C-alpha positions as CSV (number, residue, x, y, z in Angstrom):
1,M,23.3,-14.6,26.7
2,A,23.7,-16.9,23.7
3,E,22.7,-15.5,20.4
4,P,19.4,-17.0,19.0
5,D,19.8,-19.7,16.4
6,V,18.9,-18.6,12.9
7,H,16.7,-21.6,12.7
8,S,14.7,-20.7,15.7
9,P,10.9,-21.2,15.6
10,A,9.0,-18.8,13.3
11,P,7.9,-15.5,15.0
12,S,4.4,-16.8,15.3
13,G,5.6,-19.8,17.2
14,V,5.3,-22.2,14.3
15,V,8.5,-24.2,13.5
16,P,9.6,-24.0,9.9
17,E,9.0,-27.4,8.2
18,H,10.8,-26.5,4.9
19,R,14.3,-25.0,4.5
20,G,13.8,-24.3,0.9
21,W,11.6,-21.9,-1.0
22,G,9.6,-24.3,-3.3
23,T,6.2,-24.1,-1.7
24,V,2.8,-22.9,-3.0
25,P,2.5,-20.2,-0.3
26,N,6.0,-18.8,-1.3
27,L,4.9,-18.9,-4.9
28,I,1.8,-16.8,-4.0
29,T,4.0,-14.4,-2.1
30,L,6.3,-14.0,-5.1
31,V,3.4,-13.4,-7.5
32,R,2.1,-10.7,-5.1
33,L,5.5,-9.0,-5.2
34,V,6.6,-9.4,-8.9
35,V,3.2,-9.4,-10.6
36,C,0.7,-7.6,-8.5
37,V,2.9,-4.7,-7.5
38,P,4.2,-3.8,-11.0
39,L,0.7,-4.2,-12.4
40,I,-0.8,-1.9,-9.8
41,C,2.0,0.7,-10.3
42,W,1.4,0.6,-14.1
43,L,-2.4,1.0,-13.6
44,V,-1.8,4.0,-11.3
45,L,0.7,5.8,-13.4
46,G,-0.2,4.7,-16.9
47,T,-4.0,4.5,-17.0
48,D,-7.1,6.1,-15.6
49,E,-8.6,2.7,-14.6
50,R,-9.3,3.5,-11.0
51,A,-11.8,0.7,-10.5
52,W,-9.6,-2.0,-11.9
53,T,-6.7,-0.6,-9.9
54,A,-8.7,-0.9,-6.8
55,V,-9.6,-4.5,-7.6
56,A,-5.9,-5.3,-8.1
57,L,-5.2,-3.7,-4.7
58,V,-7.8,-5.9,-3.1
59,V,-6.2,-9.0,-4.7
60,F,-2.8,-7.8,-3.4
61,G,-4.1,-7.6,0.1
62,A,-6.1,-10.8,-0.1
63,T,-3.0,-12.8,-1.2
64,D,-1.2,-11.7,2.0
65,W,-3.8,-13.6,4.0
66,V,-4.0,-16.5,1.6
67,D,-0.3,-17.4,1.6
68,G,-0.1,-17.4,5.4
69,Y,-3.3,-19.4,5.7
70,L,-2.1,-22.0,3.2
71,A,1.3,-22.3,4.8
72,R,-0.3,-23.1,8.2
73,R,-3.0,-25.4,6.8
74,T,-0.8,-27.4,4.6
75,H,2.2,-27.5,7.0
76,T,4.5,-25.8,4.5
77,V,5.8,-23.0,6.7
78,S,9.4,-22.4,5.4
79,D,12.4,-20.4,6.4
80,V,12.1,-18.4,3.2
81,G,8.5,-17.7,3.7
82,I,9.1,-16.3,7.2
83,W,11.1,-13.4,5.8
84,L,9.7,-13.2,2.2
85,D,6.1,-12.6,3.3
86,P,6.8,-9.4,5.4
87,L,9.3,-8.2,2.8
88,A,6.7,-8.5,0.0
89,D,4.2,-6.6,2.2
90,R,6.5,-3.7,3.2
91,L,8.2,-3.4,-0.2
92,G,4.9,-3.8,-2.1
93,I,3.0,-1.2,0.0
94,T,5.9,1.3,-0.3
95,L,6.2,1.0,-4.1
96,I,2.4,1.3,-4.6
97,L,2.3,4.2,-2.3
98,L,5.2,5.8,-4.2
99,A,3.3,5.4,-7.5
100,M,0.1,6.9,-6.0
101,T,2.1,9.8,-4.6
102,V,3.8,10.5,-7.9
103,A,0.3,10.4,-9.5
104,G,-0.9,13.0,-7.1
105,L,-3.5,10.6,-5.5
106,V,-2.1,10.9,-2.0
107,P,-0.1,13.6,-0.1
108,W,3.7,13.2,0.3
109,W,3.4,13.0,4.1
110,M,1.9,9.5,3.7
111,L,4.9,8.2,1.8
112,G,7.3,10.0,4.1
113,T,5.7,8.5,7.2
114,V,6.1,5.0,5.9
115,L,9.7,5.5,4.6
116,V,11.0,7.1,7.8
117,V,9.6,4.4,10.1
118,D,10.7,1.5,7.8
119,A,14.2,3.0,7.5
120,V,14.5,3.2,11.3
121,V,13.3,-0.4,11.8
122,F,15.7,-1.5,9.0
123,L,18.7,0.2,10.6
124,A,17.7,-1.3,14.0
125,G,17.6,-4.7,12.3
126,L,21.1,-4.2,11.0
127,V,22.4,-3.2,14.4
128,W,20.7,-6.0,16.3
129,R,20.5,-8.6,13.6
130,S,21.2,-11.4,16.0
131,R,17.7,-10.9,17.5
132,M,15.8,-10.9,14.2
133,A,14.8,-14.5,14.8
134,L,12.7,-13.3,17.8
135,M,10.7,-10.8,15.8
136,R,7.0,-11.2,14.9
137,A,4.1,-9.0,13.8
138,S,2.4,-7.1,16.6
139,W,-1.2,-6.2,16.8
140,A,-0.3,-2.6,15.9
141,G,1.5,-3.8,12.9
142,K,-1.4,-6.1,11.8
143,A,-3.9,-3.3,12.3
144,R,-1.7,-0.9,10.5
145,T,-1.5,-3.1,7.4
146,A,-5.3,-3.7,7.4
147,L,-6.0,0.1,7.6
148,I,-3.5,1.0,4.8
149,M,-5.0,-1.7,2.6
150,V,-8.4,-0.2,3.1
151,A,-7.1,3.3,2.6
152,L,-5.3,2.8,-0.7
153,P,-8.3,1.5,-2.7
154,A,-10.5,4.2,-1.1
155,L,-8.1,6.9,-2.1
156,L,-8.0,5.5,-5.7
157,L,-11.8,5.4,-6.0
158,G,-11.9,8.9,-4.4
159,D,-10.2,10.0,-7.7
160,S,-12.9,8.4,-9.8
161,T,-16.3,9.7,-11.1
162,L,-18.3,7.7,-8.6
163,P,-21.0,9.7,-6.8
164,V,-19.4,8.7,-3.5
165,A,-15.9,9.6,-4.6
166,G,-15.6,12.5,-2.1
167,A,-16.7,10.3,0.8
168,L,-14.3,7.5,-0.2
169,A,-11.4,10.0,-0.4
170,L,-12.2,11.1,3.2
171,V,-12.4,7.5,4.4
172,G,-9.1,6.8,2.7
173,L,-7.4,9.8,4.4
174,L,-8.8,8.9,7.8
175,C,-7.8,5.2,7.5
176,F,-4.3,6.1,6.4
177,G,-4.0,8.7,9.2
178,L,-4.8,6.1,11.8
179,G,-2.7,3.5,10.0
180,A,0.3,6.0,10.0
181,V,-0.1,6.4,13.8
182,L,-0.1,2.6,14.3
183,H,2.8,2.3,11.8
184,A,4.9,4.5,14.1
185,L,3.8,2.7,17.2
186,A,4.6,-0.7,15.6
187,G,8.0,0.7,14.6
188,V,8.8,1.8,18.1
189,G,7.8,-1.7,19.4
190,Y,10.0,-3.5,16.9
191,V,13.0,-1.3,17.7
192,L,12.5,-1.8,21.5
193,R,12.4,-5.6,20.9
194,L,15.5,-5.6,18.7
195,A,17.3,-3.5,21.4
196,G,16.3,-6.0,24.1
197,R,14.1,-3.5,25.9
198,R,10.9,-5.6,25.8
199,G,12.2,-8.9,27.3
200,E,14.2,-11.7,25.8
201,E,11.3,-14.3,25.5
202,L,8.9,-13.1,22.8
203,T,6.8,-16.3,22.2
204,A,4.0,-15.8,24.7
205,G,1.3,-14.2,22.5
206,T,1.4,-11.1,20.3
207,P,1.5,-7.8,22.2
208,L,0.2,-4.5,21.0
209,L,3.7,-3.2,20.4
């Protein structure tokens, strides 16, 4: 079987229309990574502003949807954006989770779960890098991200003086627990695809794994 072309259609089935990086969606993605993430980490580690930190986390999550939406609506899907967007998501969530773990806001198992799964998928990508052009987000991966982005603000506000802080902390733990399970399932699915165990043609819809 011939190796996939590095300029194959985007994982979602959308053909990249720009080879460079100079698009508005890519700018939003960069802002999310180089502005939002350091700001959130500073707020977590250097201040007690839990409410404002939660707002910054909501902005971080919202920009993930905005950049993809704009890329599709304005026909500015790019090669750079295809890999930059998931990189910003995974690296951003990991760094934020690390800051919250160091601050004692979340248990270490949360960080460990994310790091172990991401490390396995990363190593699989190195081994089967010729198949990376076939990859795309699964439903498990999308649901995982949504649950974690609900869990993190809830855990932050669970450390506040709000009357419902205890309930929010419980919601955060439950959401992250389910998100961790889906994270592991998504990781298994990605590795199986990279290894060629889930079929060669990966463009007919987004499967669970």
